[in-house]
C-alpha positions, 0 to 999 in steps of 0.5 A, a space after each residue: 320558727 324562723 318566721 315566728 322570730 322575724 314576726 316577733 322582732 318586727 312586732 317589737 320594733 313597731 311597738 317601740 316606734 309607736 311608744 316613741 311616737 306617742 311620747 314625742 307627740 306628748 313632748 311636742 305639746 310642751 317643748 319645741 326643738 331648737 331653731 336651725 338658724 340663728 334666731 332673729 332678735 328685736 330691733 337688731 338685725 344680726 349680720 356677720 359683721 355684728 357677730 364678729 364685733 360682738 365676739 371680740 367685745 365678749 372676750 375683751 376685759 378692757 370693758 371693765 374698769 380693772 381690765 381684768 373681767 370680760 363677759 367671758 369671765 362669768 360665761 366661760 364657753 368651755 364650761 357650759 357658758 357659766 363660771 361653775 362658781 357659787 356666785 361670780 367674782 368681780 371687781 376687786 375680787 368681790 363676790 356677786 349676789 347670785 349664781 351666773 346663768 349660762 349664756 348658751 341659748 340665752 337668746 331664747 329666754 323670755 327675759 334675762 337674769 334670775 329676776 327678769 330685770 332685763 328684757 333681752 340680751 342687749 339690756 343684759 349686756 349693759 348691766 354687768 359692765 356698770 355693776 360695781 360688783 362686776 365690771 365697775 365701769 361706765 358707758 362713757 368710759 367704755 366709749 372712750 376706751 373703744 374709740 381709742 382703739 382704731 380697729 374697733 372704730 373700723 369694726 363698729 363702722 362696718 357693723 353699723 353702717 350709715 350711723 353718725 356715731 357707730 362706736 357707742 355703748 348701745 351698739 356695744 350691747 347690740 353687737 354682744 347680743 348678736 354674738 350670743 345669739 349664735 350660741 345655740 347648742 343642739 342636743 339629743 333631745 332636739 333629734 328626738 323631737 325631730 323624729 329620731 327614735 334612737 336619740 334618747 336612751 330608755 332611761 332618758 325617755 322614761 325621765 322625759 315621761 316623768 318630767 311631764 307627768 310629775 308637772 316639771 314641764 308646767 314651768 320648764 317648757 318651751 324651746 329652752 325647757 324654761 327661761 320664761 314665766 316667774 314662780 315662787 321658789 318653795 311653791 309647796 314647801 319653802 327650802 331652808 335658808 341654806 338654799 333660799 337666802 332670806 335676804 334675796 327676795 328675787 323679783 320683788 326687787 324689780 316690781 316692789 310687789 309683795 306677791 313677787 317675794 322669793 319669785 324667780 324666772 324659771 331656769 332654762 334647763 338646756 345644758 343643766 348637767 354641765 352648769 353646776 352649781 344650781 339655783 340662784 344661790 348656787 348652793 347645790 352642786 349635785 343635779 340629783 339633789 337639785 331634782 329632789 329639792 325641786 320635786 319636794 318644794 315645787 311639786 310636793 312630790 317625793 320621788 324614788 331614787 329610780 325616778 330621780 335617776 331617770 329625770 337626771 338622765 333626761 336632763 342629760 339629753 339636753 346637753 348640746 354641741 357647742 358651735 365652733 368659736 375661734 378666739 379673737 385677736 383683740 385690737 391693740 391699745 394706744 396711748 389714749 386707751 384708759 389705764 386699768 384702775 382698782 376704783 369703781 367708776 361712776 358717772 
C-alpha cells in the first residue's frame, strides 16, 4: 500500500511537471522573460554616471515652468510607475487628455505614448517638458536652469565626457532614458518562463492558458506582454463614449490616416494589477471589468466569471519587484536659477 501511494505521488508530480512544461513551451511561443541586465538602447550607451544624472532629473520639478511638476509627478515609482489618476494633472492644475502609462519596463516598448508618437524614451522625455498642459517649459529655458546649477554642470560633464556642450536638452533626455532603462521589474511570470514550475498558482496557469487560447496574446505578447503594434479599440464591438471618448482618435493624430482612427498601441500589461485606472481614457478602475470589456470589444468573447477571474490571476503574476531607488539630493539653486512662473513658456 505504501509503495502504491509513493508511485501515485510520483506519477501525479510527473504529470504536473509535464503540464507545466507544455504550458511553458506554449507561452514561450508568445512571450519572453525580462532581461537579466539593463537593456541597451539605441544611440545612448548607458553608464552609471548617466543613470545617476537621469535619476536626479527624473525627480527634479525645476524642469517645469512652475517648479511644481517632475517626471515623478505622473510616474510615481511607489504606485506602479504611474499616478493612479484618470488623466494626469499638470501646469496650472490642468487635466491632461490621456491616462499616464507606467514608466516601469517602458524601455522595452516598441514606441512610447498611447499613439506611439515617440520612438523611444529619449523622445518621450522631451514631450511632457514642452507640453503646455504638463510641464509647460522650453528646451532653452531648461538649459538655462540646468547651467545655473554648478553641480548639474559637473554631473553632465561626467555623464557626457568629451562633448563641447554636455549640459543640453538632448542630453537631459538621454540621461532620463538611461535611468528609466533600469526600472525593470522581474515577476513570478518570469520565474515560470525561466523554468520554475511553482512560480504560478493553478489559477494563474489556467489564466495564462486562457489568455493565449482566447487570443489576448495576439496583441499582448513579447517581453512586455504588449507595448508593440497598433490596433483599433473596438475591433469587434466599439465601446461606448464613456470608455472610448469620440474626440480622441488615437494614432490618427500622428499619421492623419483614416484607417488609424481610434487605433492605439497595445498596452504593455506588466504591473497592470497595480496601475488602475485602465485604457487611454482612464475610465475603468476595476481590472475584472477591463478584462471583460477587452474580451467583448476586441475578441467578441463573453467570458464566464471564473474565466475572468483566472485571467486576472494571470495578470497579477505580472506584478514585479521594483529595483531599489534611493531618493536623490538635488543641486542647490543659485541667484541665476530661473524663478517659477505660472505662465506657459514658449520659444
